[in-house]
C-alpha positions as CSV (number, residue, x, y, z in Angstrom):
1,X,10.8,-32.5,36.0
2,X,7.5,-34.2,37.1
3,X,7.1,-34.5,40.7
4,X,6.2,-38.2,41.7
5,X,4.4,-39.4,44.9
6,X,6.3,-41.6,47.3
7,X,5.6,-43.8,50.5
8,X,8.4,-44.2,52.9
9,X,7.8,-47.7,54.5
10,X,9.4,-48.3,57.6
11,X,9.2,-51.8,59.3
12,X,9.4,-51.3,63.0
13,X,9.3,-53.3,66.4
14,X,10.3,-52.0,69.9
15,X,12.3,-49.2,68.6
16,X,11.5,-46.4,71.2
17,X,15.2,-45.3,71.4
18,X,15.5,-44.7,67.7
19,X,12.2,-44.1,66.0
20,X,12.1,-40.4,67.1
21,X,15.4,-39.6,65.3
22,X,14.2,-41.6,62.3
23,X,10.9,-39.7,61.9
24,X,12.3,-36.5,62.6
25,X,14.8,-36.9,59.6
26,X,11.6,-37.5,57.5
27,X,9.7,-34.4,58.9
28,X,12.5,-32.3,57.5
29,X,12.9,-33.5,54.1
30,X,13.4,-31.1,51.3
31,X,10.8,-33.0,48.9
32,X,7.4,-31.4,48.9
33,X,5.5,-32.6,52.1
34,X,2.3,-33.2,50.0
35,X,4.1,-35.7,47.8
36,X,5.4,-38.0,50.3
37,X,4.2,-40.1,53.2
38,X,5.8,-42.1,55.9
39,X,4.3,-45.4,56.9
40,X,5.7,-46.9,60.0
41,X,4.6,-50.7,59.9
42,X,4.7,-51.6,63.5
43,X,5.0,-55.3,64.5
44,X,2.6,-54.5,67.6
45,X,5.6,-53.1,69.7
46,X,5.1,-53.1,73.6
47,X,7.7,-51.0,74.6
48,X,6.3,-47.5,74.1
49,X,7.2,-47.1,70.5
50,X,3.5,-47.1,69.2
51,X,2.7,-44.3,71.5
52,X,5.7,-42.3,70.1
53,X,4.6,-42.9,66.5
54,X,1.0,-41.9,67.2
55,X,2.3,-38.7,68.6
56,X,3.8,-38.1,65.2
57,X,0.7,-39.3,63.5
58,X,-1.2,-36.7,65.4
59,X,1.3,-33.8,64.6
60,X,1.9,-34.6,60.9
61,X,-0.6,-35.5,58.2
62,X,1.8,-37.4,56.2
63,X,3.0,-39.9,58.9
64,X,0.9,-42.9,59.6
65,X,0.9,-46.0,61.9
66,X,0.2,-49.2,59.9
67,X,-0.3,-52.4,62.1
68,X,1.9,-55.5,61.1
69,X,0.4,-58.3,62.9
70,X,2.6,-60.7,60.9
71,X,5.5,-59.2,62.9
72,X,8.4,-60.0,60.5
73,X,10.2,-57.2,58.4
74,X,9.0,-58.5,54.9
75,X,5.3,-58.9,56.0
76,X,5.7,-55.2,57.3
77,X,7.1,-54.0,54.0
78,X,4.3,-55.6,52.1
79,X,1.6,-54.1,54.4
80,X,3.2,-50.7,53.6
81,X,3.1,-51.3,49.9
82,X,-0.4,-52.5,49.9
83,X,-1.3,-49.6,52.2
84,X,0.3,-47.2,49.7
85,X,-1.1,-45.5,46.6
86,X,1.9,-43.7,45.7
87,X,4.0,-43.8,42.5
88,X,7.0,-45.2,44.3
89,X,8.1,-46.9,47.5
90,X,11.2,-46.4,49.7
91,X,12.1,-49.1,52.2
92,X,13.9,-47.7,55.2
93,X,14.8,-48.9,58.6
94,X,13.6,-47.9,62.2
95,X,17.3,-48.1,63.2
96,X,18.5,-45.5,60.9
97,X,17.9,-41.7,60.0
98,X,18.0,-40.1,56.5
99,X,19.7,-37.0,55.0
100,X,17.4,-34.1,54.4
101,X,17.7,-34.5,50.6
102,X,17.2,-38.3,50.9
103,X,13.6,-38.5,49.4
104,X,14.3,-35.6,46.6
105,X,17.5,-37.4,45.5
106,X,15.8,-40.8,45.5
107,X,13.0,-39.5,43.4
108,X,15.3,-37.4,40.8
109,X,17.4,-40.5,40.2
110,X,14.6,-43.0,40.1
111,X,12.6,-41.4,37.5
112,X,15.3,-39.8,35.4
113,X,16.0,-43.2,33.6
114,X,13.5,-45.5,32.3
115,X,15.8,-48.4,32.6
116,X,16.3,-48.0,36.4
117,X,13.8,-49.8,38.6
118,X,15.4,-49.2,42.0
119,X,17.9,-46.8,43.4
120,X,19.8,-46.4,46.7
121,X,22.9,-45.0,48.3
122,X,25.7,-46.1,50.5
123,X,24.9,-46.2,54.2
124,X,27.2,-44.7,56.8
125,X,27.4,-47.0,59.7
126,X,27.7,-45.7,63.4
127,X,27.2,-46.7,66.9
128,X,26.8,-45.4,70.4
129,X,29.7,-47.3,72.0
130,X,33.3,-48.3,71.1
131,X,32.5,-51.8,70.4
132,X,29.7,-50.8,68.1
133,X,31.8,-48.2,66.4
134,X,34.6,-50.8,65.7
135,X,31.7,-53.1,64.1
136,X,30.5,-50.2,62.1
137,X,33.9,-49.6,60.6
138,X,34.5,-53.3,59.8
139,X,31.2,-53.3,58.0
140,X,32.3,-50.5,55.8
141,X,35.4,-52.0,54.8
142,X,36.2,-54.0,51.6
143,X,37.9,-56.5,53.9
144,X,35.0,-56.9,56.0
145,X,32.0,-57.1,53.3
146,X,33.7,-57.6,50.0
147,X,32.4,-55.8,47.1
148,X,29.1,-55.0,49.0
149,X,29.1,-51.5,47.6
150,X,26.3,-50.1,49.4
151,X,28.3,-50.0,52.6
152,X,31.1,-47.7,51.1
153,X,30.8,-46.7,47.6
154,X,32.0,-43.1,46.6
155,X,30.9,-43.1,42.9
156,X,27.6,-43.5,41.1
157,X,27.4,-46.9,39.6
158,X,24.8,-49.8,38.8
159,X,25.0,-52.6,41.3
160,X,23.6,-56.0,42.1
161,X,21.6,-54.7,45.3
162,X,21.0,-51.8,47.7
163,X,19.9,-51.5,51.1
164,X,16.9,-48.9,51.8
165,X,16.0,-49.1,48.1
166,X,13.5,-46.8,46.3
167,X,11.1,-48.9,43.8
168,X,9.0,-47.6,41.0
169,X,5.5,-48.8,41.9
170,X,5.2,-50.3,38.2
171,X,8.4,-52.5,38.9
172,X,6.9,-53.9,42.2
173,X,3.8,-54.7,40.3
174,X,5.8,-56.5,37.7
175,X,8.1,-58.6,39.7
176,X,5.9,-59.1,43.1
177,X,6.4,-57.8,46.5
178,X,8.8,-58.9,49.3
179,X,9.3,-62.8,49.9
180,X,7.6,-62.8,53.5
181,X,9.2,-66.4,54.1
182,X,12.7,-64.7,54.3
183,X,13.4,-63.4,57.8
184,X,16.7,-62.1,56.5
185,X,17.9,-61.1,53.0
186,X,14.6,-59.8,51.8
187,X,16.2,-56.8,50.0
188,X,18.9,-59.1,48.3
189,X,16.1,-61.3,47.0
190,X,13.9,-58.8,45.7
191,X,16.8,-56.9,44.1
192,X,17.7,-60.1,42.3
193,X,14.2,-59.9,40.9
194,X,14.7,-56.6,39.9
195,X,17.7,-57.2,37.7
196,X,16.1,-60.6,36.4
197,X,13.2,-58.6,35.3
198,X,15.5,-56.4,33.0
199,X,15.8,-53.4,35.3
200,X,18.7,-51.6,36.5
201,X,19.8,-50.9,40.2
202,X,21.5,-47.5,40.5
203,X,23.7,-46.7,43.6
204,X,24.4,-43.2,44.0
205,X,26.5,-41.5,47.0
206,X,23.9,-38.5,46.8
207,X,21.4,-40.7,48.4
208,X,22.6,-40.6,52.2
209,X,21.3,-42.4,55.3
210,X,22.8,-43.4,58.7
211,X,22.3,-46.6,60.3
212,X,23.2,-47.7,64.0
213,X,25.0,-50.9,63.9
214,X,24.9,-53.7,66.6
215,X,26.6,-52.9,69.8
216,X,27.8,-56.5,70.7
217,X,29.7,-59.2,69.1
218,X,26.9,-61.7,70.1
219,X,24.3,-59.7,68.2
220,X,26.7,-59.3,65.3
221,X,27.3,-63.0,65.1
222,X,23.7,-63.8,65.1
223,X,22.8,-61.1,62.5
224,X,25.5,-62.4,59.9
225,X,24.8,-66.1,60.7
226,X,21.1,-65.4,59.6
227,X,22.3,-63.4,56.5
228,X,24.3,-66.7,55.4
229,X,21.4,-68.9,56.3
230,X,18.8,-67.2,54.4
231,X,21.2,-66.5,51.5
232,X,21.0,-70.2,50.8
233,X,17.2,-70.1,50.5
234,X,17.4,-67.1,48.2
235,X,19.7,-69.1,46.0
236,X,17.5,-72.2,46.2
237,X,14.5,-70.2,45.1
238,X,16.4,-68.7,42.1
239,X,18.9,-71.4,41.2
240,X,21.9,-69.3,41.7
241,X,23.5,-66.2,43.5
242,X,23.8,-62.7,42.3
243,X,27.5,-62.2,43.4
244,X,30.4,-64.5,44.1
245,X,30.9,-62.5,47.5
246,X,28.2,-64.5,49.1
247,X,30.1,-67.7,48.5
248,X,33.6,-66.6,49.8
249,X,33.0,-66.9,53.5
250,X,31.5,-70.5,53.2
251,X,34.6,-71.3,51.1
252,X,36.8,-69.8,53.7
253,X,35.2,-71.8,56.5
254,X,35.1,-75.0,54.5
255,X,38.8,-74.6,53.6
256,X,39.7,-74.2,57.4
257,X,37.7,-77.2,58.3
258,X,39.1,-79.4,55.4
259,X,42.8,-78.2,56.3
260,X,42.2,-79.0,59.9
261,X,41.2,-82.5,59.2
262,X,43.7,-83.3,56.4
263,X,46.7,-81.7,58.4
264,X,46.3,-84.5,60.9
265,X,47.4,-86.9,58.1
266,X,49.5,-84.7,55.9
267,X,52.0,-82.5,57.4
268,X,52.5,-80.5,54.2
269,X,48.8,-79.5,54.5
270,X,49.3,-78.2,58.1
271,X,52.1,-75.7,56.9
272,X,50.0,-74.6,53.9
273,X,47.1,-74.1,56.3
274,X,49.1,-72.2,58.9
275,X,50.6,-70.0,56.0
276,X,47.0,-69.2,54.8
277,X,45.7,-68.4,58.4
278,X,49.0,-66.0,58.6
279,X,48.1,-64.2,55.5
280,X,44.6,-63.8,56.8
281,X,45.9,-62.4,60.1
282,X,48.2,-60.1,58.3
283,X,45.3,-58.7,56.2
284,X,43.1,-58.4,59.2
285,X,45.7,-56.4,61.0
286,X,46.5,-54.2,58.0
287,X,42.8,-53.5,57.5
288,X,42.4,-52.9,61.2
289,X,45.3,-50.3,61.4
290,X,44.0,-48.6,58.2
291,X,40.2,-48.2,59.2
292,X,41.2,-47.1,62.8
293,X,43.5,-44.3,61.7
294,X,42.8,-41.6,64.6
295,X,40.8,-44.1,66.6
296,X,43.5,-46.4,67.7
297,X,41.4,-47.3,71.0
298,X,39.4,-49.3,68.6
299,X,42.3,-51.7,67.6
300,X,41.5,-53.8,70.5
301,X,38.2,-54.7,68.8
302,X,38.6,-54.6,65.1
303,X,40.8,-57.6,64.6
304,X,38.1,-59.5,66.3
305,X,35.3,-58.1,64.2
306,X,36.5,-59.2,60.8
307,X,36.6,-63.0,61.8
308,X,33.2,-62.8,63.4
309,X,31.7,-61.4,60.1
310,X,33.4,-64.0,57.9
311,X,32.9,-67.1,60.1
312,X,29.4,-66.4,61.3
313,X,28.2,-65.9,57.7
314,X,30.2,-68.9,56.5
315,X,28.8,-71.2,59.2
316,X,25.4,-69.8,58.6
317,X,25.7,-70.3,54.8
318,X,26.6,-74.0,55.5
319,X,23.9,-74.4,58.1
320,X,21.5,-73.3,55.1
321,X,22.9,-75.7,52.8
322,X,22.3,-78.5,55.0
323,X,18.8,-77.4,56.0
324,X,17.5,-76.3,52.7
325,X,19.3,-78.9,50.5
326,X,19.9,-81.9,52.5
327,X,17.1,-81.9,55.2
328,X,14.8,-79.9,52.8
329,X,13.7,-78.0,55.7
330,X,11.6,-74.9,56.2
331,X,13.4,-74.1,59.4
332,X,13.2,-70.5,60.8
333,X,16.3,-69.3,62.8
334,X,14.4,-67.2,65.2
335,X,10.5,-67.0,65.5
336,X,10.8,-63.8,67.4
337,X,13.1,-61.9,64.8
338,X,12.1,-58.3,65.2
339,X,10.4,-56.5,62.3
340,X,12.7,-53.4,62.2
341,X,15.9,-53.3,60.3
């Protein structure tokens, strides 16, 4: 098989605690070092991250620091793509590290099928504390994230999106680069365009990476609120959503609001609402017990994580509907959103 060149593009900002592990994982790849480079697109970090990246740049010929003065993640990705001259692009996260065969397996699968425009693998989510570990387990559970297969899939299959995707250069030139308006959901949006352009997205368990999850409920709520909010903008741009799972949290939140109001006037609605909440609680507890097998100390966190995932995404989605469809706003949730993923 022919060997193809690849640029690993890593959006980054203030990640001094994680960037070394990330870069170390790419120093030790099985793919020929003269065929791949690592482009760390830094949003002008001020915590010492840039000094660490420069140390690697000085030591390794295939690691480069690229300035991202636009600060946001999609602008960093596009800076990396424009900087690169490679046959393919892999988008990665500074808050993660890759398996030693990550690049090799990406390249083998990406160029083995002419119909495939993007490949990726399921991400193992971990954390450094118990609360974060509970969040990681919930984010890898079907009850927590529905059919977001890149979180937990065990078999190779075609999907609607992947995280940390590898793209053929020709595909990106055909469909366009990342939408730099989107603070979140950039990969969902570009993958929507990949499939819309007639290309397939392949998910394979052989492509392995590990991601550090948020370690607090507040950060998790904010993260998923933003996911829901910006998903609406993606839908608005493309006139639809690639998967029904994106609508379920919004329907859940609306159902609870509607039931709460109607139950004030119709007593049967109150009983139905309580039954639905009871079923949700049962599902929450069953899933919590299932995924904490051998880690029972996490049971005090897991049943709280699931509602945070669902309600924050759903409320964010509703906020997005109001802002983008009703108020016709181009509102940004957080102007200081970090570049790293």
